[in-house]
C-alpha positions as CSV (number, residue, x, y, z in Angstrom):
1,M,101.7,85.9,140.6
2,K,99.7,89.1,140.1
3,N,102.5,90.4,137.8
4,T,102.5,87.1,135.8
5,I,98.7,87.3,135.3
6,L,98.9,91.0,134.3
7,G,101.7,90.3,131.9
8,S,99.7,87.4,130.3
9,L,96.7,89.6,130.0
10,I,98.7,92.4,128.3
11,A,100.4,89.9,125.9
12,G,97.0,88.4,125.1
13,S,95.5,91.8,124.4
14,V,98.4,92.6,122.1
15,L,98.0,89.3,120.2
16,I,94.2,89.9,119.8
17,A,94.8,93.4,118.6
18,S,97.4,92.3,116.1
19,I,95.0,89.6,114.8
20,A,92.1,92.1,114.6
21,K,94.3,94.5,112.6
22,A,95.8,91.8,110.3
23,E,96.6,93.2,106.9
24,D,94.4,91.9,104.0
25,T,96.3,90.6,101.0
26,V,94.6,90.6,97.5
27,T,96.3,88.5,94.8
28,A,96.2,89.9,91.3
29,V,97.1,89.2,87.6
30,H,96.9,91.4,84.5
31,A,95.9,90.5,81.0
32,F,98.7,92.1,79.1
33,P,102.6,92.1,79.4
34,E,104.2,94.5,81.8
35,T,105.7,96.6,78.9
36,L,102.2,97.7,77.6
37,I,101.0,101.1,78.7
38,Y,97.7,99.7,80.0
39,T,99.5,97.3,82.3
40,K,101.7,100.1,83.5
41,S,98.5,102.0,84.4
42,F,97.2,99.1,86.4
43,L,100.5,98.7,88.2
44,S,100.3,102.4,89.0
45,F,96.9,101.7,90.6
46,V,98.5,98.8,92.6
47,D,101.2,101.2,93.9
48,K,98.6,103.7,95.0
49,V,96.6,101.1,96.9
50,N,99.7,99.6,98.6
51,E,100.7,103.1,99.7
52,A,97.3,104.1,101.0
53,G,96.7,100.6,102.4
54,K,99.8,100.1,104.5
55,G,98.8,97.9,107.5
56,V,95.3,97.4,106.1
57,V,95.4,96.0,102.6
58,Q,98.0,95.2,100.0
59,I,97.7,93.9,96.4
60,E,100.2,91.2,95.5
61,V,100.7,91.0,91.7
62,R,101.5,87.5,90.5
63,G,102.2,88.4,86.9
64,G,100.4,88.6,83.6
65,P,99.5,86.2,80.8
66,E,102.6,84.2,81.6
67,A,101.1,83.4,85.0
68,I,97.5,82.7,83.9
69,G,96.5,82.8,80.2
70,M,94.8,86.1,79.3
71,F,91.6,84.4,78.2
72,Q,91.6,82.1,81.3
73,Q,91.9,85.0,83.8
74,P,88.2,85.9,84.1
75,D,87.4,82.3,85.0
76,A,90.3,82.2,87.4
77,V,89.0,85.2,89.4
78,R,85.5,83.9,89.3
79,D,86.6,80.5,90.6
80,G,88.8,82.1,93.3
81,I,92.2,81.0,91.9
82,V,93.2,84.6,92.0
83,D,91.5,87.5,93.8
84,M,91.7,90.3,91.3
85,V,92.1,90.6,87.5
86,Y,92.7,93.6,85.3
87,T,91.3,92.7,81.9
88,P,89.1,93.9,79.0
89,G,85.4,93.1,79.5
90,S,85.5,91.6,76.0
91,F,87.6,88.7,77.3
92,Y,84.5,87.4,79.2
93,G,81.8,88.8,76.9
94,G,80.2,85.4,76.4
95,A,79.2,85.4,80.1
96,L,78.6,89.1,80.3
97,P,77.6,90.7,77.0
98,E,76.5,93.9,78.8
99,K,80.2,94.9,78.6
100,D,79.5,96.0,75.0
101,A,77.9,99.1,76.6
102,M,81.4,100.1,77.5
103,V,82.9,99.1,74.1
104,T,80.5,101.4,72.3
105,S,80.6,104.2,74.9
106,N,81.5,107.8,74.0
107,L,81.8,108.7,77.7
108,T,84.5,108.2,80.2
109,A,84.5,106.3,83.5
110,V,84.2,109.5,85.4
111,E,80.9,110.3,83.7
112,T,79.5,106.7,84.0
113,R,80.5,106.6,87.7
114,A,78.5,109.8,88.2
115,N,75.4,108.8,86.2
116,G,75.0,105.4,87.8
117,G,76.4,103.3,84.8
118,T,79.3,101.9,86.8
119,A,77.0,100.9,89.7
120,L,74.7,99.1,87.3
121,M,77.7,97.3,85.7
122,D,78.9,96.3,89.1
123,Q,75.4,94.9,90.0
124,I,75.3,92.9,86.8
125,H,78.8,91.5,87.4
126,Q,77.8,90.4,90.9
127,E,74.6,88.8,89.7
128,K,75.9,87.0,86.6
129,M,79.5,86.1,87.5
130,G,79.9,86.5,91.3
131,L,82.4,89.4,90.7
132,K,82.8,92.8,92.1
133,Y,83.4,95.4,89.3
134,L,85.8,97.7,91.1
135,G,86.4,100.2,88.3
136,W,86.6,101.0,84.6
137,F,90.2,102.1,84.1
138,D,91.9,103.7,81.1
139,S,88.6,104.9,79.5
140,G,88.4,107.8,77.0
141,V,90.7,106.1,74.6
142,C,89.3,104.8,71.3
143,Y,90.3,102.4,68.5
144,N,91.6,103.0,65.0
145,L,92.1,100.7,62.1
146,W,95.8,100.5,61.3
147,T,97.1,99.1,57.9
148,R,100.4,98.2,56.3
149,D,99.3,99.5,52.8
150,A,97.4,102.6,51.8
151,P,93.7,101.9,52.3
152,E,91.4,101.7,49.3
153,F,87.9,103.3,49.0
154,D,84.9,102.7,46.8
155,A,83.2,105.3,44.6
156,D,81.2,106.6,47.6
157,G,84.3,107.0,49.8
158,N,83.6,103.9,51.9
159,L,86.5,101.8,53.1
160,N,87.1,98.8,50.8
161,V,88.6,95.8,52.7
162,D,88.6,93.2,49.8
163,G,91.8,91.2,50.1
164,L,92.8,92.8,53.4
165,K,94.2,90.3,55.9
166,L,92.6,91.8,58.9
167,R,93.4,90.7,62.4
168,G,90.3,90.5,64.5
169,N,89.3,89.8,68.1
170,A,86.2,89.7,70.3
171,V,86.1,93.5,70.7
172,Y,85.4,94.5,67.1
173,N,84.6,91.4,65.1
174,A,80.9,92.2,64.9
175,F,81.8,95.6,63.2
176,F,84.5,94.1,61.0
177,S,82.5,91.2,59.8
178,N,78.9,92.5,59.7
179,Y,79.6,96.0,58.3
180,L,83.0,95.9,56.6
181,N,82.3,92.3,55.4
182,A,85.9,91.5,56.2
183,Q,87.4,88.1,56.6
184,V,89.1,88.3,60.0
185,I,91.9,86.3,61.4
186,D,91.5,86.0,65.2
187,L,94.8,86.4,67.0
188,P,95.7,87.2,70.6
189,T,97.8,90.3,71.2
190,G,101.0,88.4,71.9
191,E,100.9,86.8,68.4
192,V,100.2,89.9,66.3
193,Y,103.9,91.1,66.0
194,S,105.0,87.8,64.4
195,A,101.8,87.7,62.3
196,L,102.6,91.1,60.9
197,Q,106.3,90.1,60.4
198,R,105.3,87.0,58.4
199,G,102.6,88.7,56.4
200,V,99.8,86.6,58.0
201,V,97.9,89.8,58.6
202,D,98.4,93.3,57.2
203,A,95.9,95.3,59.2
204,T,94.5,95.4,62.7
205,G,92.2,97.3,65.0
206,W,94.0,98.7,68.0
207,T,93.7,101.5,70.5
208,Q,95.1,104.9,69.9
209,I,98.0,104.1,72.2
210,G,100.3,101.1,72.7
211,L,101.3,100.5,69.0
212,I,104.8,101.7,69.8
213,D,105.0,99.6,73.0
214,L,104.1,96.5,70.9
215,K,106.4,97.5,68.1
216,W,103.6,97.0,65.5
217,N,104.6,100.3,64.0
218,E,107.5,98.5,62.4
219,F,105.0,97.1,59.9
220,L,101.9,99.4,60.0
221,N,102.1,102.7,58.1
222,Y,98.5,104.1,58.0
223,R,96.0,105.1,60.6
224,I,92.4,105.4,59.5
225,E,90.2,108.0,61.1
226,P,87.7,108.4,62.7
227,C,88.4,106.3,65.7
228,F,85.6,104.1,67.1
229,F,84.7,102.3,70.3
230,S,86.3,102.7,73.7
231,T,88.6,100.6,75.7
232,D,86.7,98.4,78.2
233,L,89.6,97.6,80.6
234,G,88.5,97.1,84.2
235,V,89.3,95.5,87.5
236,I,87.2,92.6,88.7
237,V,87.4,91.0,92.1
238,N,86.2,87.7,93.4
239,N,83.0,88.5,95.3
240,D,83.7,86.1,98.2
241,K,87.1,87.7,98.6
242,W,85.7,91.2,98.4
243,N,83.1,90.4,101.1
244,S,85.8,88.9,103.3
245,L,87.8,92.2,103.3
246,S,87.5,94.6,106.2
247,P,85.3,97.6,105.6
248,E,88.5,99.8,105.8
249,A,90.2,97.7,103.1
250,Q,87.1,97.8,100.9
251,K,87.0,101.6,101.3
252,I,90.7,102.1,100.4
253,L,90.4,99.8,97.3
254,Q,87.2,101.6,96.1
255,N,88.4,105.1,96.7
256,V,91.7,104.6,95.0
257,A,89.9,102.9,92.1
258,I,87.6,105.9,91.7
259,Q,90.6,108.3,91.7
260,H,92.5,106.1,89.2
261,E,89.5,106.2,86.9
262,K,90.0,110.0,86.7
263,D,93.8,109.9,86.7
264,S,94.1,107.3,83.9
265,V,91.8,109.3,81.6
266,E,94.1,112.3,81.8
267,A,97.3,110.3,81.7
268,L,96.4,108.2,78.7
269,R,95.0,111.1,76.6
270,A,98.4,112.8,77.1
271,K,100.1,109.5,76.1
272,R,97.9,109.3,73.0
273,D,99.0,112.7,71.9
274,E,102.7,111.8,72.4
275,D,102.3,108.5,70.5
276,F,100.5,110.2,67.6
277,A,103.3,112.8,67.3
278,A,106.0,110.1,67.5
279,L,104.3,107.9,64.9
280,E,103.7,110.7,62.5
281,A,107.3,112.0,62.8
282,A,108.4,108.4,61.9
283,G,106.2,108.5,58.7
284,M,102.8,107.2,59.8
285,Q,100.2,108.6,57.5
286,V,96.6,109.5,58.6
287,V,93.7,108.8,56.3
288,D,90.3,110.3,57.1
289,L,86.9,109.0,56.0
290,E,84.7,111.9,55.1
291,G,81.0,112.8,54.7
292,D,78.4,110.0,54.8
293,A,81.2,107.4,54.7
294,R,82.5,108.7,58.0
295,V,79.0,108.9,59.6
296,N,78.0,105.4,58.4
297,Y,81.3,104.0,59.6
298,L,80.9,105.2,63.2
299,A,77.2,104.3,63.2
300,A,77.9,100.8,62.0
301,A,80.6,100.2,64.7
302,R,78.1,101.2,67.4
303,E,75.0,99.5,66.0
304,T,76.5,96.2,65.0
305,T,77.9,95.9,68.5
306,W,74.7,96.9,70.2
307,E,72.9,94.2,68.1
308,R,75.4,91.6,69.3
309,M,74.9,92.8,72.9
310,K,71.1,92.6,72.7
311,T,71.1,89.2,71.0
312,L,73.4,87.7,73.6
313,M,71.6,89.3,76.5
314,S,68.2,88.0,75.3
315,E,69.6,84.5,75.2
316,S,70.7,84.6,78.9
317,P,68.5,83.6,81.8
318,Q,68.5,87.2,83.0
319,G,67.2,88.5,79.6
320,D,67.7,91.9,78.0
321,G,65.8,94.1,80.5
322,N,68.9,96.3,81.2
323,Y,69.6,96.9,77.6
324,D,68.0,100.3,77.1
325,T,69.2,101.5,80.5
326,L,72.8,100.5,79.7
327,I,72.7,102.3,76.3
328,S,71.4,105.5,77.9
329,L,74.1,105.4,80.7
330,Y,77.0,104.7,78.4
331,Y,76.2,106.5,75.3
332,D,75.3,110.2,74.9
333,P,74.3,111.2,71.3
334,A,75.2,114.8,72.0
335,A,78.8,113.8,72.9
336,D,79.4,111.8,69.7
337,R,82.8,112.2,68.0
């Protein structure tokens, strides 16, 4: 009987220990198709977490926009349908206009992590949307305007977009509409290839990398410099899910995210250089704005977006009290391009 009791106690102890050390699972989706460089970056982060988190925490990727529509993903993670989403902040800018501080940033995630910008962005996400802002990935990459035909300029060297069928989206519409006075055609990323193919659009804003992945270079022949804005891709986690994770799981996720912020800056800048070389070898021509036209172009991209940010913040119940702080943490005049 003593042996039976002892055996039961041991078995019970093992069961309790196994329950106590149960591995946390975090479900995730990503905004873009797997073939795009940014999604590959996120999946690299997932691999790093799953390696470091064996026995503690694992991320289970359930797909991309084919699983949950890219514009529905922020609501899905907020509502707990999925635990984690990798997406541009601009896809939920209506609920959190503060993300425009990242859009207009001339710093990287490494710098904003160090100066407190990322901590403030996390706080705002938690207060406004019930989301943990885990990390700003793939920063340090900016946008260009890409066109099918040679761009035209006015007598002062400013870009002339009259007659240009310009694809827009939430990231840069304030700049395209309010400064360039362009008539934009809003299209999700997945529809741009066919729109270019059919001549529905003949120009688009897009980041410095990824054009080849998307095959848009089959139709676009000119890259206009300077580049503007910054990618605002990040990982958001349902707050209830985050709080339910073990402290060890939280630590692994956060530490790997911080390291990936650094790794992704270096990797994507190298990819940018490779893409530029490949595009130019295939005939892509680069056109530079110069002098005042260049200065005004960059200033307008930044200031029209800041204006949008301030207006939308002031209309929210929380107000625009963080506006100046966010600008100071995400934009350094001395570091301007």
